[in-house]
C-alpha positions as CSV (number, residue, x, y, z in Angstrom):
1,M,136.6,87.8,106.6
2,K,133.7,87.8,104.1
3,I,131.1,90.6,104.4
4,V,127.8,89.9,102.7
5,A,124.9,92.2,102.3
6,V,121.6,90.3,102.6
7,V,118.6,92.1,101.0
8,Q,115.4,90.9,102.5
9,A,112.5,91.2,100.1
10,R,109.2,89.5,99.1
11,M,106.2,90.1,96.8
12,G,103.5,89.4,99.4
13,S,103.7,92.7,101.3
14,T,100.4,93.2,103.1
15,R,100.2,97.0,102.7
16,L,101.7,97.3,99.2
17,P,101.7,94.0,97.3
18,N,104.5,93.4,94.8
19,K,106.2,96.7,95.8
20,V,109.7,95.5,95.2
21,M,108.9,94.8,91.6
22,K,106.9,98.0,91.0
23,P,108.7,100.0,88.3
24,I,110.2,103.5,89.0
25,G,111.1,105.1,85.7
26,G,110.6,101.7,84.0
27,V,113.0,99.9,86.3
28,P,111.8,97.6,89.1
29,M,112.5,99.1,92.5
30,I,114.5,96.1,93.6
31,E,116.9,96.6,90.7
32,L,117.5,100.2,91.7
33,L,118.2,99.1,95.2
34,M,120.7,96.5,94.1
35,A,122.4,98.9,91.8
36,R,122.9,101.4,94.5
37,L,124.0,98.9,97.1
38,A,126.5,97.4,94.6
39,M,128.5,100.6,94.8
40,A,129.5,99.8,98.4
41,K,133.2,99.1,98.5
42,R,133.3,97.1,101.7
43,V,130.6,94.6,100.7
44,D,132.1,91.4,99.2
45,Q,128.8,89.9,97.9
46,I,125.1,90.8,97.7
47,V,122.4,88.1,98.3
48,L,118.6,88.3,98.0
49,A,116.8,86.4,100.8
50,T,113.1,85.8,100.0
51,S,110.5,83.1,100.8
52,T,109.4,80.0,99.1
53,D,106.0,81.5,98.3
54,E,105.3,81.1,94.6
55,R,104.4,84.8,94.3
56,N,108.1,85.5,94.7
57,L,109.1,83.7,91.5
58,P,109.1,86.8,89.3
59,L,111.3,88.5,91.9
60,V,113.8,85.6,92.1
61,E,114.0,85.3,88.3
62,H,114.6,89.0,87.8
63,V,117.3,89.2,90.5
64,Q,119.0,86.1,89.3
65,N,119.1,87.5,85.8
66,L,120.9,90.5,87.3
67,G,123.6,88.1,88.5
68,Y,122.8,87.9,92.2
69,V,122.4,84.8,94.4
70,C,118.9,84.2,95.7
71,V,118.2,82.1,98.8
72,R,114.6,81.1,99.6
73,G,113.2,80.1,103.0
74,G,110.1,80.2,105.2
75,E,107.6,83.0,104.9
76,D,107.6,84.0,108.6
77,D,111.0,82.9,109.9
78,V,113.1,85.6,108.3
79,L,115.9,85.1,110.8
80,Q,116.3,81.6,109.5
81,R,116.3,82.9,105.9
82,Y,119.3,85.1,106.9
83,L,121.1,82.1,108.4
84,D,120.5,80.1,105.2
85,A,121.8,82.9,103.1
86,A,124.9,83.3,105.2
87,T,125.6,79.5,105.2
88,E,125.2,79.3,101.4
89,V,127.8,82.0,100.7
90,D,130.1,81.4,103.7
91,A,129.5,84.8,105.2
92,D,131.3,85.9,108.4
93,V,129.6,89.3,108.7
94,L,126.1,90.2,107.5
95,V,124.8,93.6,106.5
96,R,121.0,93.7,106.7
97,I,119.2,95.7,104.0
98,T,115.4,95.5,103.6
99,G,113.8,95.6,100.2
100,D,111.7,98.7,101.1
101,C,114.8,100.9,101.2
102,P,115.6,101.8,97.6
103,L,117.5,104.9,98.6
104,V,120.1,102.9,100.5
105,D,123.4,104.8,100.3
106,P,126.6,102.8,99.6
107,V,128.8,105.4,101.4
108,L,126.7,105.0,104.6
109,V,126.9,101.2,104.2
110,D,130.7,101.4,104.0
111,Q,130.8,103.7,107.0
112,A,128.7,101.3,109.0
113,I,130.9,98.4,108.2
114,D,134.1,100.4,109.1
115,E,132.6,101.4,112.4
116,F,131.5,97.9,113.1
117,L,135.0,96.5,112.5
118,S,136.9,99.2,114.3
119,Q,134.8,98.8,117.5
120,S,135.0,95.0,117.6
121,V,131.3,94.6,118.4
122,E,128.8,91.9,117.5
123,Y,126.0,94.2,116.4
124,H,126.1,97.8,114.9
125,S,123.4,99.8,113.3
126,N,122.1,103.3,112.5
127,T,118.5,102.3,113.7
128,S,119.0,101.9,117.4
129,P,118.7,104.7,118.2
130,A,117.4,106.1,114.8
131,T,118.9,109.4,113.8
132,F,119.0,108.9,110.0
133,P,115.9,109.2,107.7
134,D,113.7,106.1,107.7
135,G,114.7,104.2,104.6
136,L,118.5,104.4,105.1
137,D,118.4,101.5,107.7
138,I,121.7,99.6,108.0
139,E,122.5,96.8,110.4
140,V,125.8,94.9,110.6
141,F,126.3,91.8,112.8
142,T,128.3,88.6,113.0
143,I,127.1,85.3,111.9
144,G,127.8,84.0,115.4
145,A,125.5,86.5,117.0
146,L,122.7,85.6,114.6
147,K,123.1,81.9,115.2
148,R,122.9,82.5,119.0
149,A,119.7,84.6,118.5
150,A,118.2,81.8,116.5
151,L,119.0,79.3,119.3
152,E,118.0,81.4,122.3
153,S,114.9,83.1,121.1
154,Q,111.6,81.4,120.3
155,D,109.6,84.6,120.1
156,P,108.0,84.8,116.6
157,F,108.5,88.6,116.6
158,D,112.3,88.1,116.9
159,H,112.2,85.6,114.0
160,E,110.0,87.7,111.8
161,H,112.0,90.9,112.3
162,V,115.5,89.2,112.5
163,T,117.4,91.5,114.8
164,P,115.3,92.5,117.9
165,Y,117.0,89.9,120.0
166,L,120.4,91.2,119.1
167,R,119.4,94.6,120.5
168,K,118.2,93.4,123.8
169,P,120.3,95.0,126.6
170,G,123.2,93.0,128.0
171,L,123.1,90.1,125.6
172,F,125.5,91.2,122.9
173,K,128.3,93.8,122.5
174,T,126.6,96.5,120.4
175,S,127.3,100.0,119.1
176,A,125.4,102.7,117.2
177,M,126.0,104.8,114.2
178,L,124.7,108.3,114.8
179,N,124.0,111.3,112.6
180,G,124.9,114.8,113.9
181,E,121.3,115.9,113.5
182,D,118.3,113.8,114.3
183,L,116.5,113.2,111.0
184,S,114.6,110.1,112.1
185,G,111.3,111.9,111.3
186,L,112.0,111.9,107.6
187,R,110.4,109.0,105.7
188,W,112.2,107.6,102.7
189,T,111.1,104.0,102.9
190,V,108.4,102.2,100.9
191,D,105.6,100.4,102.8
192,E,102.5,102.0,101.4
193,P,101.3,103.6,98.1
194,A,102.0,107.1,99.5
195,D,105.7,106.1,100.2
196,F,106.0,104.8,96.6
197,E,104.8,108.1,95.3
198,V,107.4,110.0,97.3
199,I,110.3,107.7,96.2
200,S,109.2,107.9,92.6
201,H,109.3,111.7,92.8
202,V,112.9,111.4,94.1
203,F,114.2,109.1,91.3
204,Q,112.3,111.2,88.7
205,H,114.0,114.3,89.9
206,F,117.5,112.9,89.6
207,A,116.9,110.8,86.5
208,P,118.7,109.4,84.6
209,N,121.2,109.3,87.5
210,V,120.4,106.6,90.1
211,H,123.5,107.0,92.1
212,F,122.7,110.2,93.9
213,S,123.7,110.5,97.6
214,W,121.4,110.6,100.6
215,K,122.6,114.1,101.3
216,Q,121.4,115.2,97.9
217,V,118.0,113.7,98.8
218,L,118.1,115.7,102.0
219,D,118.8,118.9,100.1
220,L,115.9,118.1,97.7
221,Q,113.5,117.7,100.7
222,T,114.7,121.0,102.1
223,T,114.2,122.9,98.8
224,Q,111.1,121.0,97.4
225,P,109.2,119.7,100.4
226,A,106.0,119.2,98.4
227,L,107.7,116.2,96.7
228,F,107.8,114.5,100.1
229,A,104.3,115.5,101.4
230,A,102.3,112.4,100.5
231,N,103.5,110.2,103.4
232,H,103.9,112.7,106.2
233,S,101.2,111.0,108.4
234,I,102.9,107.6,108.4
235,Q,104.9,106.8,111.6
236,R,108.4,105.3,111.5
237,N,108.5,101.5,111.9
238,E,104.7,101.5,112.0
239,G,104.7,98.1,110.2
240,A,106.8,96.4,112.9
241,L,104.2,97.4,115.5
242,M,101.2,96.4,113.4
243,G,99.7,92.9,112.9
244,A,98.9,91.6,109.4
245,G,95.2,92.4,110.0
246,Q,95.9,96.0,110.9
247,K,98.1,96.4,107.8
248,L,95.4,95.0,105.6
249,W,92.8,97.3,107.2
250,K,94.9,100.3,106.4
251,R,95.3,99.0,102.8
252,A,91.5,98.3,102.6
253,K,90.6,101.9,103.4
254,A,92.4,103.0,100.3
255,V,90.3,100.9,98.0
256,I,87.0,100.3,99.8
257,P,84.9,103.2,101.0
258,G,84.9,103.0,104.7
259,G,87.3,100.1,104.6
260,N,84.7,97.2,104.5
261,M,81.2,96.2,103.7
262,L,79.6,96.6,107.2
263,L,79.8,99.6,109.5
264,S,79.6,97.5,112.6
265,K,82.7,95.5,111.7
266,R,85.0,98.5,111.2
267,A,88.1,98.4,113.3
268,E,87.3,101.9,114.7
269,M,84.2,100.6,116.3
270,F,86.3,98.4,118.5
271,L,89.9,99.5,119.0
272,P,91.2,102.0,116.6
273,E,94.8,101.3,115.4
274,Q,95.0,98.0,117.3
275,W,92.0,95.8,116.3
276,P,93.2,92.7,114.3
277,A,90.3,93.4,111.8
278,Y,90.5,90.2,109.7
279,F,90.2,86.5,110.6
280,S,91.9,83.4,109.1
281,K,89.8,80.9,110.9
282,A,86.7,80.7,113.2
283,K,85.4,77.7,115.2
284,G,83.0,77.5,118.1
285,C,83.4,80.8,119.9
286,E,87.0,81.2,118.9
287,V,88.6,83.3,116.2
288,W,92.1,83.3,114.8
289,D,93.6,86.5,113.3
290,M,95.9,86.7,110.3
291,D,98.9,86.3,112.5
292,G,97.6,83.1,114.0
293,H,96.6,84.6,117.4
294,R,93.6,82.9,118.9
295,Y,90.8,84.8,120.6
296,T,87.7,83.8,122.5
297,D,84.8,85.8,121.0
298,M,82.9,87.5,123.9
299,S,81.8,90.2,121.6
300,I,79.4,90.3,118.7
301,M,79.9,86.8,117.2
302,G,79.8,87.9,113.6
303,I,77.2,90.6,114.4
304,G,74.9,87.9,115.8
305,T,75.0,85.5,112.9
306,N,76.2,82.3,114.7
307,I,73.9,81.2,117.5
308,L,75.3,77.7,117.1
309,G,78.9,79.0,117.1
310,Y,81.3,79.4,114.2
311,G,81.8,76.5,111.8
312,H,79.1,74.2,113.2
313,D,79.9,70.7,112.0
314,E,76.4,69.7,110.9
315,V,75.6,73.0,109.1
316,D,79.0,73.0,107.3
317,A,78.6,69.4,106.3
318,A,75.2,70.2,104.7
319,V,76.7,73.1,102.9
320,R,79.6,71.0,101.6
321,Q,77.2,68.4,100.3
322,T,75.4,71.2,98.4
323,V,78.7,72.5,97.0
324,D,79.5,69.1,95.8
325,A,76.1,68.7,94.1
326,G,76.1,72.2,92.6
327,N,75.1,75.5,94.0
328,M,73.5,77.1,90.9
329,S,71.5,75.9,88.0
330,T,69.0,77.0,85.4
331,F,66.5,75.1,87.5
332,N,65.3,76.3,90.9
333,C,66.7,74.7,94.1
334,P,64.2,72.5,96.0
335,E,65.5,73.7,99.3
336,E,63.8,77.1,98.9
337,V,60.5,75.3,99.0
338,Y,61.4,73.3,102.0
339,L,62.6,76.4,103.9
340,A,59.5,78.4,103.0
341,E,57.3,75.5,104.3
342,K,59.4,75.3,107.5
343,L,59.1,79.0,108.3
344,V,55.4,78.9,107.7
345,E,55.1,75.9,110.0
346,I,57.0,77.8,112.7
347,H,54.7,80.8,112.3
348,P,51.1,79.5,111.8
349,W,49.8,83.0,111.1
350,A,51.9,83.2,108.0
351,D,51.1,81.6,104.7
352,M,54.0,82.5,102.3
353,A,57.7,83.4,102.2
354,R,60.2,85.1,100.0
355,L,63.9,84.5,100.4
356,A,66.9,86.8,100.0
357,R,70.5,86.9,101.2
358,S,70.9,90.1,103.3
359,G,69.0,92.0,105.9
360,G,68.9,95.1,103.7
361,E,67.3,93.0,100.9
362,A,64.8,91.4,103.2
363,N,63.7,94.8,104.5
364,A,63.5,96.3,101.0
365,I,61.4,93.3,99.9
366,A,59.1,93.7,102.9
367,I,58.5,97.4,102.3
368,R,57.9,96.8,98.6
369,I,55.4,94.1,99.1
370,A,53.6,96.0,102.0
371,R,53.3,99.1,99.9
372,A,51.9,97.1,97.0
373,A,49.4,95.3,99.3
374,S,48.2,98.5,101.0
375,G,48.2,100.7,97.9
376,R,49.9,103.4,99.9
377,D,53.5,104.6,99.9
378,K,53.9,106.2,103.4
379,V,55.7,104.2,106.1
380,A,55.8,104.7,109.9
381,V,59.0,103.2,111.3
382,C,60.2,102.6,114.9
383,G,63.9,102.1,115.6
384,Y,67.0,102.5,113.5
385,H,68.5,99.0,112.9
386,G,67.4,96.6,110.3
387,W,65.6,98.5,107.5
388,H,67.3,99.6,104.4
389,D,69.6,102.5,104.9
390,W,68.7,103.8,101.5
391,Y,65.2,104.0,102.7
392,L,66.1,106.2,105.7
393,S,68.0,108.6,103.5
394,A,65.0,109.2,101.4
395,N,63.4,110.9,104.4
396,L,66.1,112.2,106.7
397,G,68.9,114.7,106.5
398,D,72.6,114.4,107.5
399,G,72.9,113.4,111.1
400,E,69.2,113.8,111.7
401,N,67.9,112.3,114.9
402,L,65.6,109.4,114.4
403,A,63.4,108.3,117.3
404,G,65.9,109.9,119.7
405,H,69.0,108.3,118.2
406,L,71.7,110.0,116.3
407,L,72.5,108.6,112.9
408,P,76.2,109.5,112.3
409,G,77.1,110.1,108.7
410,L,73.7,109.6,107.2
411,D,73.4,111.7,104.1
412,P,70.5,111.9,101.6
413,K,72.7,112.7,98.6
414,G,71.8,110.6,95.6
415,V,68.2,110.0,96.7
416,P,65.5,111.5,94.4
417,Q,63.8,114.4,96.1
418,N,60.3,113.0,95.3
419,L,61.0,110.0,97.5
420,R,61.5,112.0,100.7
421,G,58.7,112.7,103.1
422,T,57.4,109.1,102.8
423,V,59.0,107.7,106.0
424,F,57.8,108.8,109.4
425,P,59.7,107.8,112.6
426,F,58.0,107.1,116.0
427,N,59.3,106.2,119.4
428,Y,58.9,102.8,120.9
429,N,56.1,102.6,123.5
430,N,54.7,105.9,122.4
431,Y,51.4,104.8,121.0
432,Q,50.0,108.3,120.9
433,Q,52.8,109.5,118.7
434,L,52.1,106.6,116.2
435,E,48.4,107.3,116.3
436,D,49.0,111.0,115.5
437,L,51.1,110.0,112.5
438,V,48.4,107.7,111.2
439,N,45.8,110.4,111.6
440,A,48.0,113.1,109.9
441,H,49.3,111.0,107.0
442,D,48.0,108.3,104.7
443,I,50.2,105.6,106.4
444,G,50.1,102.3,104.5
445,V,52.8,100.4,106.4
446,I,54.0,100.3,110.0
447,K,57.4,98.7,110.4
448,M,59.0,98.1,113.8
449,E,61.1,95.9,115.9
450,V,59.3,93.9,118.5
451,V,61.3,95.2,121.4
452,R,63.5,98.3,121.8
453,N,65.4,99.5,124.9
454,M,62.6,98.1,127.1
455,A,59.8,95.6,126.9
456,P,56.4,96.8,125.6
457,E,54.4,98.8,128.1
458,D,50.7,99.4,128.5
459,N,49.8,96.8,125.9
460,F,51.8,98.7,123.3
461,L,52.2,95.9,120.7
462,H,48.5,94.9,120.9
463,K,47.5,98.5,120.4
464,V,49.7,98.8,117.4
465,R,48.2,95.6,116.0
466,Q,44.6,96.9,116.6
467,L,45.4,100.3,114.9
468,A,46.9,98.6,111.9
469,T,43.9,96.3,111.5
470,Q,41.4,99.1,111.9
471,R,43.1,101.4,109.3
472,G,44.0,98.7,106.8
473,I,47.8,99.2,107.4
474,V,50.3,96.4,106.9
475,L,52.2,95.7,110.1
476,I,55.7,94.4,109.6
477,F,57.9,93.1,112.5
478,D,61.6,93.4,111.9
479,E,63.0,90.2,113.4
480,C,66.3,90.2,111.4
481,T,68.2,90.3,114.7
482,S,65.7,89.3,117.3
483,G,64.5,86.1,115.6
484,F,65.4,82.8,117.3
485,R,66.9,84.4,120.3
486,E,64.2,83.9,122.9
487,T,61.8,81.7,120.9
488,F,62.0,79.2,118.1
489,G,61.1,81.8,115.5
490,G,60.1,85.4,116.0
491,L,60.2,87.3,119.3
492,H,56.6,88.3,118.7
493,K,55.6,84.8,119.7
494,K,56.6,85.6,123.2
495,Y,54.1,88.5,123.3
496,G,51.2,86.9,121.5
497,V,51.0,89.5,118.8
498,E,50.9,88.5,115.1
499,P,52.1,90.8,112.4
500,D,51.1,90.8,108.7
501,M,54.7,90.3,107.7
502,A,58.0,89.5,109.4
503,M,61.6,89.4,108.3
504,F,64.3,87.0,109.6
505,G,68.1,87.1,109.0
506,K,71.3,87.1,111.0
507,A,71.2,83.7,112.7
508,L,68.9,82.0,110.2
509,G,71.8,80.3,108.3
510,N,74.4,80.3,111.2
511,G,76.8,82.4,109.2
512,Y,75.7,81.7,105.7
513,G,73.8,84.3,103.7
514,I,70.1,83.8,104.0
515,T,67.2,86.0,105.0
516,A,63.4,85.5,104.7
517,T,60.3,87.6,104.5
518,I,57.1,85.8,105.6
519,G,53.5,87.0,105.7
520,R,49.8,86.5,105.3
521,R,48.7,85.2,101.8
522,E,46.7,88.3,101.0
523,V,49.7,90.5,101.7
524,M,52.4,88.4,100.2
525,E,50.6,87.8,96.9
526,A,51.0,91.5,96.2
527,A,54.6,90.6,95.3
528,Q,53.1,89.3,92.0
529,S,52.1,92.9,91.0
530,T,55.5,94.4,91.6
531,F,58.9,93.3,90.3
532,I,60.9,91.7,93.1
533,S,63.5,89.3,91.8
534,S,67.3,88.6,91.9
535,T,69.5,85.9,90.5
536,F,71.4,85.2,93.7
537,W,68.3,84.8,95.7
538,T,68.0,81.5,94.0
539,E,71.4,80.0,95.0
540,R,71.3,76.9,97.0
541,I,73.8,77.3,99.9
542,G,71.7,79.8,101.9
543,P,68.5,77.7,102.1
544,T,70.5,74.5,102.7
545,A,72.3,76.2,105.7
546,A,69.0,77.6,107.0
547,L,67.3,74.2,106.9
548,K,70.1,72.5,108.8
549,T,70.4,75.4,111.3
550,L,66.7,75.2,112.1
551,E,66.9,71.5,112.5
552,V,69.8,71.8,115.0
553,M,68.2,74.7,116.9
554,E,64.9,72.8,117.3
555,R,66.7,69.7,118.5
556,I,68.9,71.4,121.2
557,K,66.5,74.2,122.0
558,S,69.2,76.7,121.4
559,W,67.1,79.7,122.3
560,E,66.7,78.5,125.9
561,T,70.4,77.9,126.3
562,I,71.6,81.3,125.0
563,T,68.9,83.1,127.0
564,Q,70.0,81.5,130.2
565,T,73.7,82.1,129.4
566,G,72.9,85.7,128.7
567,L,71.1,86.1,132.0
568,N,74.1,84.5,133.8
569,I,76.5,87.0,132.0
570,R,74.3,89.9,133.0
571,E,74.2,88.7,136.6
572,R,78.0,88.3,136.8
573,W,78.5,91.8,135.2
574,Q,76.4,93.2,138.0
575,K,78.2,91.3,140.7
576,L,81.5,92.6,139.3
577,T,80.1,96.1,139.2
578,D,78.9,95.9,142.8
579,Q,82.2,94.4,143.9
580,H,84.2,97.4,142.6
581,G,81.7,100.1,143.5
582,L,80.8,101.0,139.9
583,N,77.5,101.8,138.2
584,I,76.2,100.4,134.9
585,D,73.0,100.3,132.9
586,H,72.0,96.9,131.4
587,W,70.3,96.8,128.0
588,G,69.3,94.3,125.3
589,L,67.7,90.9,125.1
590,A,69.3,88.4,127.4
591,A,70.9,86.6,124.4
592,L,72.2,90.0,123.1
593,T,73.1,91.5,126.4
594,G,75.1,94.7,127.0
595,Y,75.9,97.3,129.5
596,T,77.0,100.9,129.7
597,F,79.0,102.6,132.5
598,K,77.2,105.5,134.1
599,S,80.1,107.8,133.5
600,E,81.2,110.6,131.2
601,N,84.1,108.3,130.4
602,A,81.9,105.4,129.3
603,L,83.3,105.2,125.8
604,A,86.9,105.4,127.0
605,Y,86.2,102.6,129.5
606,K,84.7,100.4,126.7
607,T,87.9,101.1,124.7
608,L,90.1,100.2,127.7
609,I,88.2,96.9,128.2
610,T,88.6,96.0,124.5
611,Q,92.3,96.9,124.6
612,E,93.1,94.9,127.8
613,M,91.0,91.9,127.0
614,L,92.5,91.7,123.5
615,G,95.9,91.3,125.2
616,K,94.4,88.4,127.3
617,G,93.0,86.6,124.3
618,F,89.4,87.8,124.3
619,L,87.4,89.8,121.8
620,A,85.3,91.9,124.2
621,G,83.6,95.2,124.7
622,N,80.5,96.0,126.6
623,S,78.1,93.5,124.9
624,V,78.0,89.8,124.2
625,Y,76.0,88.1,121.4
626,V,75.6,84.8,123.1
627,C,76.0,81.4,121.3
628,T,75.7,77.9,122.4
629,E,79.5,77.5,122.5
630,H,79.7,80.0,125.4
631,T,80.1,77.3,128.0
632,P,80.5,77.9,131.8
633,A,84.3,77.3,131.4
634,V,84.4,80.1,128.8
635,L,82.5,82.5,131.0
636,D,84.7,81.7,134.0
637,A,87.8,82.6,132.0
638,Y,86.2,85.7,130.6
639,F,85.2,87.1,134.0
640,E,88.6,86.2,135.6
641,A,90.2,88.3,132.9
642,L,87.6,91.1,133.2
643,D,87.8,91.5,137.0
644,P,91.1,93.5,137.3
645,I,90.0,95.8,134.4
646,F,86.9,96.8,136.4
647,A,89.3,97.5,139.3
648,T,91.3,99.8,137.1
649,I,88.1,101.6,135.9
650,K,87.2,102.2,139.5
651,Q,90.6,103.9,140.0
652,C,89.8,106.0,136.9
653,E,86.4,107.0,138.5
654,E,88.4,108.1,141.5
655,G,90.8,110.3,139.5
656,R,93.2,108.2,137.5
657,D,93.5,109.4,133.9
658,V,91.9,106.7,131.7
659,M,93.3,108.4,128.5
660,G,96.8,107.7,129.8
661,L,96.0,104.0,129.8
662,L,94.8,103.9,126.2
663,K,97.3,103.0,123.5
664,G,95.3,104.7,120.8
665,P,92.1,106.7,120.2
666,V,88.8,106.1,121.9
667,C,86.5,103.8,119.8
668,H,83.6,105.2,117.9
669,G,80.2,105.1,119.6
670,G,78.3,103.3,116.8
671,F,74.8,101.9,117.4
672,K,73.7,100.3,120.6
673,R,72.2,97.0,119.4
674,L,69.3,96.0,121.6
675,N,67.6,93.1,119.9
């Protein structure tokens, strides 16, 4: 009987890339693991099983130079890798050791093998149940049992994690190796940077000896617990329960402040600890995560960027043509002229346009030009979404309430003191408040969204326009989000009020980075007197995407489609609410529709919906950014999945504990996006 220890390792770890080759005391971690494992007397041979990914070549070369056999197989089907390794070396019994366990103890390995043989079982381990520290994991099983698992199970989880099928009750003869004291809460494995720090401390303490026992490590943790403190918050087998996106999100938060580049896309805004976080592919209204799971996006559709759906064929084809022709040059791209002309054509009140690539840039440009045109620095703003966050912090303190809305985490640190006191907020539909601001301060710019929680009342927009005209104030409409949702152009066209300037973004390029600031000639020409310039405002892809997006929108009248779809969604939400005896408030434009439960548990209910709908293949919360790909069939499937969740929420309103249904924390509140 040949007993072979198969060490499973690769370089492409999501949470800690290249970890198996990271040096501890100048020696790669995998070499330390192999050296310790080689002391096991009951093991006849040690084999490394890795994948064919080219990133693993340094690992393979190093281990082969140490004298070990290396077998390479598929990246995801690790079970098949084990079978390939067993076949190559004619193994009868396999001992599974993972590359993240450098403290593997050869005495424990021998003990596990002896117990396996004496009990005549097919599977034996010290992990089910776990009573030893995490990082001393040992599994012993027959080649026959592994072959049977490969044939009978088609579950990707079983093939990725090798042995779950062997542990299913009633299928195989199994036994367990137990420690006298439950030490499963101790973490000696290496999955994350904090783990590597702990293990490095351990080897450093015992250096130059690398053959210390696990009980010596246990004594060390008892006497010097500070050496093991770094990874206390990480749960055992956390990685097996996390998708690739969740692992990458955890890794991202260590190197990116906040984890990503946009607050609204943080995982905590949707489903803390469970949200897939990253995508591998997007098409139409469907998104694939990094594990290949497909979801229908009934959520925020890229934060409202894709009215025509993800990966629109015509838009992408135009972009590819531009890429082939060249995206950047010493010359200017002609598309910026064509796009400026098209935007002015759509908005006859405007004469000129400036292009940028992000909403923050467009807002900063608009403010800069408007200040230069009016000759005054003070700005009256309405609403919280769309203008430059830096601009807000110049005027507001940490967590200060702006126009009745809390701004979590806002902090003015880093903003020069002499810039504060230049931005004055006012509430939508409160004309008197705005007029008082204008009377009390030398306001040069009024910047506002066209619609907030409700439509304009008592001729509000017209009054604002008249006030700005009378006082020589530049009126800016923020259409970064609302543009092209209900009209072909700005939402202000619906209300018959013309601003002096307007900004567009979000959907303008159907997912490609392009924003625009348009305005009257006498205002826009003020840009000549102030330096507003950036190299990447001249790249070619953004204007190309925008031109094709506008062409398609105009041809299919996309704004009519998404508005009607949004109204249908709102009507069906209400029907579902009435059916289950619940109460909700609707908000937002029809094409950016949302609702909130009238309950103190509203945020928990939103989290529950996201959790349960994710399991059914939908990205969903309490709002939908509608796109043209949200067909009747898509809506039918969405509401069929949503119905039983509303029934559960009704039970919670009648006394069932909603927190007991959640698999993680409640999502963050974030901002309610209304237009």
